[in-house]
C-alpha positions in Angstrom: -54.6 63.9 37.0 -57.0 63.0 39.7 -56.4 64.2 43.3 -55.3 60.7 44.4 -52.7 59.2 42.1 -53.4 55.6 41.4 -51.1 52.8 40.1 -51.5 49.3 38.9 -48.8 46.6 38.5 -49.2 43.8 36.0 -46.8 41.0 36.9 -45.6 38.0 34.9 -43.5 35.1 36.0 -42.2 33.6 39.2 -42.6 34.4 42.9 -39.5 36.5 42.9 -41.1 38.8 40.3 -44.3 38.9 42.3 -42.3 40.0 45.4 -40.5 42.6 43.3 -43.9 44.0 42.4 -44.8 44.2 46.1 -41.6 46.1 46.7 -42.4 48.6 44.0 -45.9 48.9 45.3 -44.6 49.8 48.7 -42.2 52.4 47.3 -45.2 53.9 45.4 -47.2 54.1 48.6 -44.4 55.9 50.3 -44.5 58.4 47.4 -48.2 59.1 48.0 -49.7 56.8 45.4 -52.5 54.3 46.0 -53.5 51.1 44.3 -56.1 51.0 41.5 -58.4 48.1 41.1 -57.3 47.6 37.5 -55.4 49.3 34.7 -58.4 51.3 33.5 -58.4 53.2 36.8 -54.7 53.8 36.9 -52.6 56.8 36.2 -49.4 54.7 36.3 -49.1 51.2 34.9 -46.0 49.1 35.5 -45.4 45.9 33.5 -43.1 43.6 35.5 -41.8 41.1 33.0 -40.5 37.6 32.8 -38.0 36.2 30.2 -37.7 32.6 31.2 -39.9 31.6 28.2 -40.1 33.3 24.8 -43.9 33.4 25.0 -43.7 35.8 28.0 -41.4 38.1 26.0 -43.8 38.1 23.1 -46.7 38.8 25.4 -44.9 41.9 26.7 -44.5 43.3 23.2 -48.1 42.5 22.4 -49.2 44.3 25.6 -47.1 47.3 24.9 -48.6 47.7 21.5 -52.1 47.7 22.9 -51.2 50.1 25.7 -50.7 53.0 23.2 -54.5 53.5 23.4 -54.5 53.2 27.2 -51.9 56.0 27.6 -53.6 58.2 25.0 -57.0 57.9 26.7 -56.0 60.1 29.6 -53.4 62.9 29.6 -50.6 62.5 32.1 -50.7 58.7 32.3 -47.3 57.0 32.8 -46.1 53.6 31.6 -43.1 51.7 33.0 -41.5 48.4 32.2 -39.6 46.4 34.8 -38.2 43.0 35.4 -36.1 40.4 33.5 -37.0 41.5 29.9 -36.3 45.1 30.8 -32.9 44.0 32.2 -32.2 42.0 29.1 -33.5 44.3 26.4 -32.6 47.6 27.8 -33.2 50.7 25.7 -34.5 48.5 22.8 -37.9 48.6 24.5 -38.0 52.4 24.5 -36.7 52.6 20.9 -39.5 50.3 19.7 -42.2 51.7 22.0 -41.9 55.4 22.3 -44.8 55.7 24.6 -42.9 53.8 27.4 -41.8 56.4 29.9 -39.3 54.5 32.0 -37.6 51.1 32.0 -35.8 49.6 35.0 -34.1 46.2 35.5 -34.1 43.8 38.4 -31.2 45.6 40.3 -32.8 49.0 40.2 -36.1 48.9 42.2 -34.9 51.6 44.6 -34.7 54.1 41.6 -38.4 53.9 40.8 -39.4 57.1 42.7 -36.8 59.2 40.9 -37.6 57.6 37.5 -41.3 58.2 38.0 -40.6 61.9 39.0 -38.7 62.4 35.8 -41.4 60.7 33.7 -44.1 63.0 35.2 -42.0 65.9 33.9 -41.8 64.4 30.5 -38.3 63.0 30.8 -38.0 59.3 29.9 -35.3 57.3 31.7 -33.6 53.9 31.7 -31.9 52.1 34.5 -30.7 48.5 33.8 -27.2 48.6 35.2 -26.1 45.6 37.4 -25.2 46.2 41.0 -23.2 44.0 43.4 -24.0 46.3 46.3 -26.1 45.3 49.2 -27.9 48.7 48.8 -30.3 47.0 46.4 -31.8 45.4 49.5 -32.1 48.7 51.3 -35.8 49.4 50.9 -38.2 51.2 53.2 -40.3 49.6 55.9 -43.8 48.5 54.9 -46.0 51.6 54.5 -48.9 51.7 57.1 -51.5 51.8 54.3 -50.0 48.9 52.4 -51.5 45.5 53.2 -50.5 43.2 50.3 -52.7 40.7 48.5 -52.1 37.6 50.8 -53.2 38.2 54.4 -51.1 36.1 56.8 -48.4 35.3 54.2 -45.2 37.1 53.6 -42.2 36.9 51.2 -38.6 37.7 52.2 -35.7 37.9 49.7 -32.6 36.4 51.3 -30.4 36.4 48.2 -30.5 37.2 44.5 -28.8 36.1 41.4 -27.3 32.8 40.2 -23.8 31.5 39.5 -24.8 28.1 38.2 -25.1 29.0 34.5 -27.3 26.2 33.4 -27.1 26.0 29.6 -30.8 26.8 29.1 -31.3 29.5 31.6 -31.2 33.3 31.3 -31.3 34.0 35.0 -27.6 34.8 35.4 -28.0 37.5 32.7 -31.2 38.9 34.0 -30.7 38.6 37.8 -26.9 38.8 37.9 -24.4 37.0 40.1 -25.2 35.6 43.5 -25.4 38.1 46.3 -26.7 37.3 49.8 -28.1 39.6 52.4 -26.6 39.8 56.0 -28.5 37.4 58.3 -29.3 40.1 60.8 -31.2 42.2 58.2 -33.2 39.1 57.2 -34.1 38.4 60.9 -35.1 42.0 61.4 -37.4 41.9 58.4 -38.9 38.6 59.4 -39.6 40.1 62.9 -41.3 43.0 61.2 -43.5 40.6 59.2 -44.4 38.7 62.4 -45.4 41.9 64.1 -47.8 42.7 61.2 -49.5 39.3 61.7 -47.7 37.2 59.0 -47.8 33.6 60.0 -46.4 31.9 56.9 -43.0 33.3 55.6 -41.5 32.2 52.3 -37.8 32.8 51.7 -36.9 33.7 48.2 -33.8 33.4 46.0 -32.8 32.2 42.6 -30.8 29.5 44.3 -32.1 30.1 47.8 -30.2 27.3 49.6 -26.9 28.6 48.2 -27.4 31.5 50.5 -24.1 32.9 51.9 -21.8 30.3 50.3 -19.5 32.8 48.7 -19.2 34.9 51.9 -18.3 31.9 54.0 -15.8 30.7 51.5 -14.1 34.1 51.6 -14.3 34.2 55.4 -16.6 37.3 55.4 -18.9 37.8 58.3 -22.6 38.6 58.0 -24.2 35.4 56.6 -24.6 31.9 58.0 -25.5 28.6 56.4 -28.9 28.3 55.0 -29.8 25.7 57.6 -28.6 28.0 60.4 -30.7 30.8 59.0 -33.8 28.7 59.0 -33.1 27.8 62.7 -32.9 31.5 63.6 -36.1 32.3 61.8 -37.9 29.4 63.4 -37.3 31.1 66.8 -39.3 34.2 65.9 -42.6 34.3 67.8 -45.6 34.4 65.5 -44.0 32.7 62.5 -45.8 29.4 62.3 -44.8 28.3 58.8 -41.5 28.6 57.0 -41.0 27.8 53.3 -38.3 28.5 50.8 -38.0 28.6 47.0 -36.3 27.9 44.7 -33.5 25.6 45.9 -30.9 23.8 43.8 -30.3 20.1 44.4 -26.5 20.7 44.7 -26.9 22.7 47.9 -28.8 20.3 50.2 -26.1 19.8 52.8 -26.5 17.8 56.0 -27.4 20.8 58.0 -30.3 21.8 55.7 -31.6 18.2 55.6 -31.5 18.0 59.4 -33.5 21.2 59.6 -36.4 19.4 58.0 -36.3 16.9 60.8 -35.8 19.4 63.6 -38.0 22.4 62.8 -41.7 21.9 63.2 -42.4 25.2 61.5 -40.5 24.2 58.4 -43.3 23.0 56.0 -43.1 19.4 54.8 -42.8 20.4 51.2 -39.8 21.0 49.0 -39.8 22.2 45.5 -36.8 20.4 44.1 -36.1 21.1 40.3 -35.1 18.0 38.4 -35.4 19.2 34.8 -34.6 15.8 33.3 -34.3 12.1 34.3 -31.5 11.5 31.9 -27.8 11.8 32.8 -26.7 12.8 29.3 -29.4 15.6 29.2 -28.5 16.7 32.7 -24.9 17.0 31.6 -25.9 19.0 28.5 -28.1 21.2 30.7 -25.0 21.7 33.0 -27.1 20.9 36.1 -24.0 19.4 37.9 -25.8 16.4 39.4 -26.7 12.9 38.2 -29.9 11.0 38.5 -28.4 9.0 41.4 -27.3 12.3 43.1 -30.8 13.5 42.9 -32.2 10.2 44.2 -29.9 10.5 47.2 -31.1 14.0 48.0 -34.7 12.8 47.9 -33.9 9.8 50.1 -32.2 12.0 52.7 -35.0 14.5 52.8 -37.7 11.7 53.1 -35.6 10.0 55.9 -35.5 13.3 57.8 -39.2 14.1 57.3 -41.2 11.0 56.2 -44.4 13.0 55.4 -42.5 15.4 53.1 -43.9 15.9 49.6 -41.9 16.9 46.6 -42.8 19.1 43.6 -40.4 19.7 40.7 -39.6 21.4 37.4 -39.2 19.5 34.2 -38.1 20.4 30.6 -38.9 18.1 27.6 -37.5 18.5 24.1 -34.1 19.8 25.2 -31.6 19.7 22.3 -30.3 16.1 21.9 -33.1 14.5 23.9 -33.8 11.0 22.5 -36.8 8.8 23.2 -34.6 6.9 25.6 -33.7 10.1 27.5 -37.4 11.0 27.7 -38.3 7.6 28.9 -35.7 8.1 31.7 -37.6 11.2 32.8 -40.9 9.3 32.8 -39.4 6.5 34.8 -37.9 8.8 37.4 -41.0 10.9 37.8 -43.0 7.7 38.4 -40.4 6.3 40.8 -40.1 9.4 43.0 -43.8 10.2 43.0 -43.8 13.9 42.7 -47.1 15.4 44.0 -46.9 18.1 41.3 -44.6 19.3 38.5 -44.3 22.4 36.4 -43.3 21.0 33.0 -42.8 22.7 29.7 -41.2 22.4 26.3 -37.6 23.6 25.9 -37.6 27.2 24.7 -34.3 28.6 23.3 -33.3 31.8 25.1 -30.9 34.4 23.6 -27.4 34.4 25.1 -27.6 30.8 26.5 -25.3 28.0 25.5 -28.2 25.7 24.7 -29.6 28.1 22.1 -26.7 27.1 19.7 -26.7 23.4 20.5 -27.3 20.8 17.8 -30.0 18.2 18.0 -33.1 20.3 18.1 -36.2 18.2 18.9 -39.1 18.8 16.4 -41.9 20.8 17.9 -44.5 18.1 17.4 -42.3 15.5 19.1 -41.7 17.9 22.1 -45.4 18.6 22.3 -46.3 14.9 22.4 -43.7 14.3 25.1 -45.0 17.1 27.1 -48.6 15.8 26.9 -47.4 12.3 27.9 -45.4 13.6 30.9 -48.3 15.8 32.1 -50.7 12.9 31.8 -48.4 10.8 34.0 -48.2 13.7 36.5 -51.9 14.2 36.7 -52.3 10.6 37.7 -49.6 10.9 40.4 -51.2 14.1 41.7 -54.7 12.6 41.9 -53.4 9.5 43.6 -51.5 11.6 46.2 -54.7 13.6 46.8 -56.8 10.5 47.2 -54.5 9.1 49.8 -55.3 12.1 52.0 -59.1 11.8 52.0 -60.3 11.4 55.6 -57.2 13.1 57.1 -57.2 16.5 58.9 -55.0 19.4 57.9 -54.6 23.1 58.7 -55.3 25.7 56.0 -54.1 29.2 55.8 -57.1 30.9 54.2 -56.3 33.1 51.2 -59.8 34.0 50.1 -62.7 32.8 47.9 -62.2 29.7 45.8 -62.0 30.2 42.0 -65.1 27.9 41.9 -67.2 30.7 43.4 -70.1 30.5 45.7 -69.5 30.3 49.4 -66.3 28.2 49.0 -63.1 29.5 50.5 -59.6 28.4 49.5 -56.2 28.2 51.1 -53.0 26.2 51.3 -52.1 23.5 53.8 -48.5 22.8 55.1 -47.9 20.5 52.1 -48.6 23.5 49.7 -51.8 21.8 48.4 -54.8 24.0 47.5 -57.7 23.2 49.8 -61.2 24.4 49.0 -63.9 24.3 51.7 -67.3 25.9 52.5 -67.9 28.0 55.6 -70.7 30.2 56.8 -70.6 33.8 55.7 -68.2 35.8 57.9 -67.1 32.7 59.9 -63.7 32.6 58.3 -61.6 35.4 57.0 -58.5 35.5 54.8 -55.3 35.2 56.9 -56.8 32.8 59.4 -55.4 29.3 60.1 -58.2 26.8 60.4 -58.5 23.1 60.9 -60.4 21.1 58.2 -61.0 17.5 57.3 -60.4 16.4 53.7 -63.5 14.7 52.2 -62.7 14.6 48.5 -59.8 14.7 46.1 -59.7 16.3 42.6 -56.7 16.4 40.2 -55.9 20.0 41.2 -57.0 20.5 44.8 -58.5 18.9 47.9 -62.1 19.4 49.1 -62.6 19.7 52.8 -65.1 20.6 55.5 -64.4 22.7 58.6 -63.7 20.8 61.7 -66.2 21.0 64.6 -66.7 24.5 66.0 -64.8 24.0 69.2 -61.7 22.6 67.4 -61.9 25.3 64.7 -62.2 28.0 67.3 -58.9 26.8 68.9 -57.1 26.6 65.6 -58.1 30.0 64.2 -55.6 32.8 64.4 -57.4 36.0 63.6 -55.4 38.3 61.4 -58.0 40.9 60.8 -55.4 43.7 60.6 -54.0 42.1 57.5 -57.3 41.0 55.9 -58.3 44.4 54.4 -57.8 48.1 54.2 -59.9 51.2 53.6 -59.6 52.4 50.0 -59.6 56.1 49.1 -63.4 56.1 49.2 -63.6 54.6 52.6 -64.7 51.1 51.6 -63.0 48.0 52.9 -61.1 46.2 50.2 -58.2 43.8 49.9 -55.2 45.5 48.5 -54.0 44.1 45.1 -51.1 45.7 43.4 -52.0 44.0 40.2 -52.4 40.8 38.4 -49.7 38.0 38.4 -49.6 36.2 35.1 -47.3 33.2 34.6 -46.0 32.2 31.3 -47.7 29.0 30.1 -46.0 26.0 31.7 -43.5 28.1 33.6 -42.6 27.3 37.2 -43.6 29.9 39.8 -40.2 29.4 41.4 -38.0 31.0 38.8 -35.7 28.0 38.2 
């Protein structure tokens, strides 16, 4: 093995999975490993898996088959599998793929160093047990050499698991039951983020706004309401944007709605999963709200923050969905005017109630419905973008645009992608900069930098987060690995 041990993490799925990969990367830095640019340069490869769609699971098995050659190409290489499929499939992965050295589930990130040590000695291991202990949140501070892939942005887990048991969803089986971190630990981690130059902080949880509900019901100290948690975080100097994902419509209480009116740092964007615009389908999905309930939540949020934009998740082709049910979804999407939606065809998942339901929708019918829904949403998105032409906004720069050239890209407070051109070196990843929107596309906004004086006032230089020296002394942005989302899947894990 080379003098510097290198790792690469390939991530599938939602933001929770991406943040888990960051946690594993940080653990590996503490063990003396450094990030490789790609899997070819890695001595250790970890596949962090997603099981919310069957395509993602099939992709894992395809990848693992191909990785036999990767492992054989260099003696001493180590291959690990993590995440939701690992939690679900357990030792079946190792039985089928003998070249996999260790497998660990979503509750066992802390065990990666010991599992890796065993693998390096030729001893395979498996850790997929569930844990209700708060120790699973007990992870080391950010390693000084670890910078992350998104300068100026940070993610913070406030709770894990889900007790909702929607009939289509595997999350309770892969992430376990709800468990919330004590508020003081969350505040301390947020302060650590701010001290490193993080300006935008996203709170993560499978049902993030259910944070602490079981503790409060039992009279246990340590957690607060989610609205109260947001208010405490908003007081931390340096945190200029707060986001959260993924909430459940059921847990938008008056306190949380009021926070959107009261807190300037709370971004005017809510990702509010709908799943269907039909009451019969919502009932079969076990979503625990009606169409009118959902409308009321939207109305309350928009009354609290008139400029708030909504995005959502939608499933078509759920068992028993009729043409009338689907039309209800189309009508509600048009009525509520979502700025964006993550929509996909229903995919039966093992162990879920819906997998054994009658009334399967033919694949071609589901595909046609998906295409019609996505066409409607494209029109809504473009219309929303066009309404913003001529307005100014503030962008947290993430890096170069996918369109290449000198264009840079970032997100504004409404979570819209904004692409703009700037002189070389004038703007760096991690900076907040004022721009004016000049053009709308179906997927992003095109902008130009505001005048130099205004831009100078708006910029917050975060150069300490914008890069790092690699093992050969060059400046490079740290990247733990690629994040790959299953086709049509929400990045929010709901």
